[in-house]
C-alpha positions in Angstrom: 10.9 28.5 18.5 7.6 28.1 17.0 6.9 24.3 16.8 6.5 22.6 13.3 3.3 23.0 12.0 1.5 19.2 10.2 -1.0 18.7 8.3 -2.4 15.4 8.2 -4.5 14.6 5.0 -7.1 12.0 5.2 -10.5 10.7 3.5 -10.0 11.4 0.0 -11.9 10.1 -2.8 -11.3 6.7 -3.2 -12.5 3.5 -1.9 -10.0 3.5 0.8 -11.8 6.1 2.6 -12.6 4.3 5.8 -9.2 3.0 5.9 -7.2 6.6 5.2 -10.0 7.7 8.0 -8.1 5.3 10.5 -4.3 5.9 9.1 -4.8 9.5 9.7 -6.5 9.5 13.4 -4.0 7.2 14.4 -1.2 9.7 13.2 -3.3 12.9 14.6 -3.5 10.7 17.6 0.6 9.9 18.3 2.1 12.6 16.3 5.1 13.5 19.1 3.7 17.0 21.0 6.5 18.8 19.6 4.6 19.2 16.7 1.1 21.7 15.9 -1.0 19.5 14.6 -4.1 20.1 11.7 -6.2 17.0 10.8 -7.3 17.9 7.0 -10.3 15.8 5.5 -10.7 15.4 2.1 -14.1 14.3 1.7 -15.5 11.2 -1.3 -16.3 14.5 -3.0 -12.7 15.6 -3.0 -13.5 18.8 -0.8 -11.1 19.9 1.5 -11.7 20.8 5.1 -9.4 22.1 7.7 -11.5 23.3 11.0 -14.3 21.9 10.1 -14.9 24.4 7.2 -14.3 24.1 3.6 -10.6 25.2 2.5 -8.8 25.4 -1.0 -5.0 23.5 -0.9 -3.5 25.8 -1.4 -4.6 27.5 2.0 -3.6 24.3 3.8 -0.5 24.0 2.1 0.4 27.7 3.3 0.2 27.1 6.5 1.6 24.1 7.6 5.6 23.2 7.4 4.9 19.7 6.2 2.2 17.1 5.0 1.8 13.5 6.2 -0.3 12.1 3.2 -2.5 9.5 5.5 -4.9 8.9 1.8 -5.2 5.9 0.5 -5.6 4.2 -3.0 -6.9 6.7 -5.9 -5.9 10.2 -5.7 -3.7 10.3 -2.4 -1.4 7.4 -3.6 -1.6 7.3 -7.6 0.7 10.2 -7.1 -2.1 12.9 -7.8 -2.2 14.6 -4.8 1.8 14.2 -4.9 2.1 16.0 -8.5 0.0 18.9 -6.8 2.1 18.9 -3.9 5.6 18.7 -6.1 4.0 21.9 -8.0 3.7 24.0 -4.8 7.2 23.2 -3.5 5.9 21.4 -0.6 7.3 19.2 1.8 5.6 15.5 2.9 5.8 12.2 3.7 6.5 9.4 1.3 7.2 8.7 -2.4 7.1 11.2 -5.1 4.7 11.4 -7.8 6.2 9.2 -10.5 7.2 6.6 -8.0 3.2 6.1 -6.4 1.9 6.4 -9.8 3.8 2.7 -11.1 3.5 1.4 -7.8 -0.1 2.4 -7.9 -0.4 0.4 -11.1 0.4 -3.6 -10.7 1.2 -4.0 -14.3 3.8 -1.0 -14.9 5.0 -2.5 -10.9 5.7 -5.7 -12.4 7.4 -4.6 -15.5 9.5 -2.6 -13.3 10.3 -5.2 -10.7 11.0 -8.0 -14.0 13.2 -5.5 -15.0 15.1 -5.4 -11.7 15.0 -9.4 -11.6 12.4 -10.2 -8.9 9.8 -12.8 -9.5 6.2 -11.7 -9.1 3.2 -14.3 -9.9 2.3 -14.8 -14.1 -0.2 -11.7 -14.9 -2.2 -10.7 -18.0 -4.2 -8.1 -17.8 -7.7 -7.8 -19.4 -10.2 -4.6 -20.1 -14.0 -4.2 -20.0 -14.1 -3.4 -23.2 -13.1 -6.9 -24.8 -16.6 -8.4 -24.5 -19.1 -9.8 -21.7 -17.6 -11.5 -18.6 -17.6 -15.1 -20.6 -16.1 -14.1 -23.3 -13.1 -12.7 -20.9 -13.3 -15.5 -18.9 -12.8 -18.1 -21.8 -9.9 -15.9 -22.8 -8.1 -16.0 -19.3 -8.8 -20.0 -19.4 -6.7 -19.9 -22.5 -3.8 -18.1 -20.9 -3.9 -19.0 -17.6 -4.4 -22.9 -16.0 -6.6 -22.7 -13.1 -6.3 -21.0 -10.5 -6.4 -17.5 -10.9 -6.3 -14.6 -8.7 -8.3 -11.5 -10.0 -7.8 -8.0 -9.2 -8.0 -4.5 -10.1 -4.9 -2.9 -12.0 -4.9 0.0 -9.6 -6.5 -0.1 -6.2 -5.4 -1.3 -2.4 -6.3 -3.0 1.0 -7.3 -6.4 -1.3 -10.6 -4.3 -2.6 -12.5 -5.8 -5.3 -9.6 -8.7 -5.5 -10.7 -12.0 -5.3 -9.4 -15.9 -6.1 -10.8 -18.4 -8.0 -10.3 -22.4 -8.7 -13.3 -22.8 -11.3 -14.7 -21.4 -13.7 -18.1 -20.2 -11.9 -15.7 -18.6 -9.1 -13.7 -17.2 -11.9 -17.1 -15.3 -13.5 -17.4 -13.9 -10.6 -14.2 -12.7 -9.5 -14.2 -10.6 -12.9 -17.3 -9.5 -12.0 -16.1 -7.9 -8.4 -12.8 -6.8 -10.0 -14.6 -4.8 -12.6 -17.1 -3.6 -10.7 -13.7 -1.5 -9.3 -11.9 -0.8 -12.4 -12.7 -1.3 -16.2 -8.5 -3.0 -16.3 -8.0 -5.9 -14.4 -5.1 -8.4 -14.1 -5.1 -11.7 -13.6 -2.1 -13.4 -12.0 -1.9 -17.5 -11.8 -2.5 -18.7 -8.4 0.5 -19.5 -6.2 0.4 -21.1 -3.2 2.1 -20.7 0.2 2.9 -18.7 3.2 1.8 -15.0 3.0 4.4 -12.9 4.3 4.8 -8.8 4.8 7.6 -6.9 4.7 8.6 -3.1 5.6 10.9 -0.5 4.3 11.9 2.4 6.3 14.7 5.2 4.7 17.6 6.7 7.3 17.1 4.1 9.9 19.3 2.9 12.6 22.3 3.8 10.5 20.7 2.1 7.1 20.0 4.0 3.9 17.6 1.3 4.1 16.2 -0.6 6.7 13.8 -4.0 6.4 11.5 -4.4 9.4 11.1 -7.6 10.4 8.8 -9.8 7.9 5.0 -10.5 9.2 3.5 -13.8 8.6 -0.2 -13.5 7.7 -2.3 -16.3 8.2 -5.8 -15.7 6.5 -9.1 -16.2 8.6 -10.9 -18.1 5.6 -9.1 -21.5 4.7 -7.5 -21.5 1.2 -8.4 -17.7 1.4 -6.1 -14.4 1.2 -5.2 -11.5 3.0 -8.6 -9.9 2.6 -9.8 -6.7 3.4 -11.4 -8.1 6.3 -8.5 -9.6 6.9 -6.6 -6.6 7.1 -9.2 -3.9 8.7 -11.7 -6.6 10.9 -8.5 -8.0 12.8 -10.0 -11.8 11.2 -6.3 -12.5 10.5 -3.7 -13.8 12.3 -0.8 -11.6 12.5 2.3 -13.3 13.5 5.4 -10.6 14.2 8.0 -11.6 14.0 6.8 -14.2 11.6 8.0 -18.1 11.9 10.1 -18.3 9.0 13.6 -19.5 8.7 16.6 -17.6 8.7 17.3 -17.8 5.3 13.6 -16.8 4.5 14.0 -13.8 6.7 17.1 -12.4 5.3 15.4 -13.3 1.7 12.1 -11.5 2.5 14.4 -8.3 4.3 16.4 -8.2 0.9 14.1 -8.3 -1.6 11.8 -5.8 0.2 14.5 -3.3 0.1 15.1 -4.3 -3.5 11.3 -3.4 -4.3 11.9 0.0 -2.6 14.9 1.0 -4.6 13.5 -0.7 -7.8 10.2 1.1 -7.7 11.7 4.9 -6.9 9.9 4.9 -3.4 10.7 7.5 -0.6 10.5 7.1 3.2 9.0 4.0 3.6 7.0 1.4 1.7 5.7 -2.5 2.9 6.0 -5.7 0.3 3.8 -8.5 0.6 4.4 -11.8 -0.5 3.7 -15.4 -1.4 6.7 -17.8 -0.5 5.6 -20.8 -2.5 8.1 -24.2 -3.5 9.3 -22.3 -6.8 10.2 -19.5 -3.9 9.4 -15.9 -2.9 7.2 -13.4 -5.1 6.1 -10.3 -5.1 2.3 -10.1 -5.1 1.8 -6.0 -4.2 3.4 -3.3 -2.7 2.6 -0.1 -0.7 3.2 2.9 -1.1 1.7 4.4 2.0 0.9 1.4 3.7 -1.4 1.8 7.1 -0.7 3.4 10.0 -3.0 2.7 12.2 -1.6 0.3 15.5 -3.1 -2.3 14.7 -1.4 -2.6 10.9 1.4 -4.9 10.3 3.5 -2.2 9.4 3.0 -1.2 13.1 3.6 -4.2 14.8 6.8 -5.0 12.7 8.2 -1.4 13.9 7.3 -2.2 17.8 8.9 -5.0 17.6 12.1 -3.6 17.2 11.4 -1.0 20.0 10.6 1.7 17.6 6.9 3.4 18.7 4.2 4.9 16.6 5.2 8.4 17.7 9.5 7.8 17.1 8.8 6.8 13.5 5.8 9.5 13.0 9.0 11.8 13.9 11.4 10.1 11.8 8.9 10.5 9.2 8.4 14.1 9.6 12.2 15.1 9.3 12.7 12.7 5.9 10.4 14.7 5.0 11.5 18.1 5.9 15.1 17.0 5.0 13.5 16.3 1.4 14.9 19.0 -1.3 
């Protein structure tokens, strides 16, 4: 019997190109030997390559039984590639087009979570068309008391994200966020302990299984889980985190609720802040980074699930997808 042919998509035309290369490299390295694997590179211009040569997406799909989507950010995580694969009947790992699009858009995700009774920080969306940065900063000041957390509405890996406690800091944070997107969201700055919790479907007898919550301690005093923390190993990642039994139970339950409320499939990771007012969802990743150093991978390792075992499980979920 021929081996199952797995194509691994990585790269892509987004600001998270380098992160995707890491995820894809890890997937290619750890896929069990029973699978025939192919590295599919999508360059920054959106052109597809297989075996070092340009190739059409249709040829890639025709030559593989399943696709592992190791893309991050725009195109790979916002529903576009999922829509392409759905229209061609391709089996792939991860969430579908609609759930991916909703989760990638922080404004839409917050609405869905609110409808499910899941708490997120209070936030307001602003667009570049509303005026120059000082004008928008004054509008922020009127709607949300200091401090602030500023993010592009769509995007991940903390790219373009900043926090501000003063008006001058707010001006800088707005400019940084607007450099990534014409639409941003400004949230109340909640102080507390940061946590992240993964979810995996049909695992160990549970339809929706939560991995042990991981505690994140930023490298910067009073900082946040930044790009440098995530991908340059500058944060302390405590796995499992030093949470009380109640906090651990709540984090796991909310992570599962978020996964279901957003309509996600196969796996996801949700980031939290544990504030004196309770636990708040910061954002959810429909395709979390799968490098060995990533918090999702560390959480799986802490329960005795190797990278290869997870990928085997993911391919199985993708093959079973209708």
